[in-house]
C-alpha positions, 0 to 999 in steps of 0.5 A: 584868244579873242579881244576883250571889250573891256581889254579894248577900253577902259585900259586904252582911255585910262592909258590915253588919259595918262599920255595927255596928263604927261603932255599937259605937264610938259606944257605946263613946265614949258610955260613956267621955264619960258615965262608964259602965262599958262593961260595962253596954252589953255586957250590956244587952238590950231585954227579959229574954228577949232576947240581951244587946249581946254576944249580939246581935253574936256573931249576927250574926257568926255569921249571916254566917259562916254564911251565906257558908259555907254558900252557898260550900260551905264549913265556916264557923270556930267561934268559941265564944260568950265575948265580954264586953268591947268590945274581944272584940267587935271582935277578933270582927267582925274575924275574921268579916269576914277569913273572908268576904274569904277565900270566892272569888266563884267559890265562891258563883257558878253555884252558886244551887241547892246544896242547903243544909240548916239545923236549926232547933228540931229540924227540918231545913229544906231550901233551895237556896243562893239561897233560904236567903240571901234567906229566912233568912241575910240576914234573920237577920243583919239582925234582930241587927245592928239589934237590937244598933243599938236596945240601944246607942240603948235605952241612950242612945247618940246614934245614929241611922239614918245611923249603921246605914246608913253612907256610900253 
């Protein structure tokens, strides 16, 4: 059986966002249990030239919603990158999931060759929808979801591999 473009996009992104929400919840619980201001975690980063936890969540949101929209041939909602609190990050994840679930399977299935053009650092990059999903959208999403996990882990939040992977 061939893999479905829908099945390797929307459910993968929504599951990844659910796990991101889970590790954020563990971060908030850790902060509350240890008298840490949660904004300290929201503003944490791995290196001075990297995005904060908020930035990583925002980019994971963008990667999943833009990735899905581009392969479906629809316009993704625009979310300004203004989240400064845990609650705001969780709302952003929920809005992203809501958009993802609004995309119908028929908008994606059978459109593997749909042209997708992305401008990256001032250069247009041309993909087919399938190549874009597999070579750009999914790796980009997982880079930011993993980095968000790493920021929390580096800040002392007790998360492990199964928090990232979730239950099967």
